[in-house]
N, C-alpha and C positions, 0 to 999 in steps of 0.2 A: 740364371748358372740353378735356379731351388728346379725339383717338378714334384705339384703338391701332391700326388698321386704317389710319387715315396714319400715323399713323409706322411701321407694316411696309414701308411702300412700295420702301423704299428697306431694306432689310434690310442686303442683303449689304455697301455702301456702311456706314450707320452700325456695324454689329455689328467693320470693320476694323479699329475701332480702340483696341475694345474690347478684342478678342485678341493684337492685338498692345501696349496696355499691362501686361495676363496674364502674357502673357509674360515677363518681365521684374520678376516676383516670382518671387523666392526660396525662397519657404515651401514646405518640407517636410513636413510632418505633419503641420498646423494644426486647432484643435479650436475651433475658432470664428471664421467670417468673416462679413461684411457686404456688403452691393451696396447703398450710400443711392442712393437717385432708380432703383430697380428697372424701372423704366419692364416691359413686358409678362412680363418675366419669363424669358423665352427663354434670355436670354444670363447671366440668374443660377440660370437650371440648368446650363448648363452649367459653371458653377465646381463642384457635386456631382461632375459625371467630372472634374474632376482638378483635388477633395481631398476622395477617396468617403467618407472617415473624419470628413470635416468637420459639423459644424451651421448649413447655411448660411442666415443672413435674407434678407431681400429687403424692402429698405422707399422705397416711397412717397407721397407726398403725392392723387394722385390717383385717385380711387374708379378711374375707366374702365380702370386700368391695371393695381390690382390683383387682379380682378377680372380681365382677361386672362389676369393672375399665375397666378389657381387654375387657372385652365382650362388651363395647363401642366402642373400640380403633376401636377390631377389623369392629366392623361393620360399623367406623367412615375409618378404611382403606379401607375394601365395596365401599364403594361408592367414597369414593376418585378416582382422578388419582393417586394418590402417597399415602405413608402414610403420615398425618401429623406428626405433629414433635410433638411428644405427646407421651411418656410413664408414669407407676402409678410403681411407688416401692411400699412394707410395706414398714414399718418406724416409730419409732415412733419421736412425734412432737421433742422434746428433742436430742436426737440423730443425725437429722436433720444438714451436715452443708452441705453449695455446694463446686463442688469446681472454681467455679466462679461470680466473685460479681454478683447479681441476679441486674433486675432491678425491679420490680415487683415481692415481695411477697405479696397471695390472706389468709387469715384466716375465713375461714366462719363456723360459730359458731361449736370452739374448745377448746378456752382456760379452759373456765366453767368447765374441764374435766382433766386443767393442773395445780398440783399444783408453788406456789409461778412460776404463766405465766405473771408477769412482768418480770422480769429475762433473762424469756426466748424474754418477747418481745423484749428486749437492742440489745440483743445478735441478736436479727434478724436483727437492725438496723445496728447493723458492720457485719452484707453479702454485704447488700444493698452498688450499683453503686452508685458515683455522684450523685445525681436527682434518684436516687433510689426510689421506690412507694412500702407502706406497707401498705394495706388495711384488715382489722380486722372486724369482728360482730361475738359479742355477745349476750344469752341472759340472762334477768336482770329479769328473776320470781324466784326471789331464793323464796319469800317470799310470791308468792301466791299459789292458792289449794295445785294447782298441788307436792308443792317441802315442802309445811308446812306439808303435810296432811302425807305425804312419810316419811317424819323425824320424824312424831311421833307414825304413826305404827308401823314404826321402832326400836323405841323403847319402845314397850307398854310390858306387860312381855312374848305376845306369841311372838314375832318374835326377841325376843331381843338379843338369845344367837343366831336365824336358822344367822341374818346379823348383826350381832355385828365386820365382817372386811368387812364390804357390804363399795366400795366407791360412794359414789352417787354425786354431783354434786354440785360444791363452789360457792357461793355468785363470781358472778363477779368482779369490781369498777366498779367506776359511771366517764364518759363520761369529767367532769374537773383532777379526778386522772389520767385517760388515756393522757390527752391532755400534766398537767408539765408532765409526766412520761419521752415524746415520746424529748417534746420541749426541757428537760435538756437531754437530748441527741443527740440533735443537727439538729431534723424536723421541720419544719412548720406542723400545724395539723389543721384537722377539725374533731372534735366530737360531733357527737348527740342525742337524744334518737329518739326512737319513742315508740307507743307500738302502732300494731294493735290488730285488734279486726274482728278476723277471722270469718267467719259465719259456721260451720260447719254439714255436712247433717250421718246422719245414725244415728243406735245405738251406743250407746256408745264412741262418737268421743273423747271424752277426754281424753277419757284412751284407748285407741287405736291409738292416737296422742303419749301421751308420751310411750308406750311400745315400740313406732319403736326409742327414744332416750333413754330419766331417765332412764326411767323400767328394759332397758335391766343391770344392775347389779343388780334388781333384783330375773330377770327370771330368770338367769341362775342359779347363786346362791339355788333357792327354785326347788322342783322333783317334778311330777309326783301331785297327790291331796292337800300338803305343797303351791304351786300354782296356783292351782285352786279356794284356800280355800280365798290367798290372795289378785287374781283380784273379787274375789266377794266381801269383802273385802269394799277396794280398791276403786271397781268402783261407788258402793252403796254411800261412798263419794263422790267423783267425779261427783256424775252425784245430786248427792244434794247441788254439792257447783256452777254446771254451770250444774241448767235448762235449759229442754229444749222445744224452744218457737216451735208454729206451723212453722216457718220458717228455723229453723234451730238452732240451737248451738256455742251462741257467746263468745268465746274462746275466752281473752284476750293475749297479749303475750305481754312486752314489750324487747325489742334491746336496743345495743348499737355499736352508730360506731363509727372506727375510718378510718381517712382516714392521712397518713402521710409522707411529701417528704424528704429523705433527702436531709439536704442544701451542 
């Protein structure tokens, strides 16, 4: 379902939230680090630079993403004197259970795909070593035109039957709710939100952005002429909602960040 090439089209904008999240983790010499929902692997590999003595494991449910991540691993192994302490595994986030206590768990833009992700977060706290860190960020733009227009289209007579069983991204919690959840689970918690104003260039940039992420289930479900029809209709709505200026298209994107340390 996932296309690493499409996902990487806006890699600078997408990676900014990851680096801002990881910068707030105050772990000095972690031994075991996990990146859950690692995608194509470049950001996971950067965790090896941040913590060169750690064993770093990336997990993703997508075979396509893991294949891309293993290409990143092969390239990193070629450049380094020896293979980095890095590996990637295809696995659903809800099935991941580490063999040893984890010092740092990172999850970047994953939890919006998972029902009852609050329960999953509490289980992750249980996997942490004493003093370990859990850091995640999630999109919080469920009510923005990208998502509201998509839901409205999926409910229309034209698309209702075709898209009835398609799972779109879910609304994530507010920062205060995550803070309360993890504080009750025994963590010191820092939670905040940021709305980025990305300036995207080129034709239909918002459509290209969401085609690499939230639109993937729809693109996968539809075939041939149906897919082209849907994208043409949805693209026209997005162009109206996000008008292009001479300098580019402003794309507001709200994200929620949480960094928690197990006490």
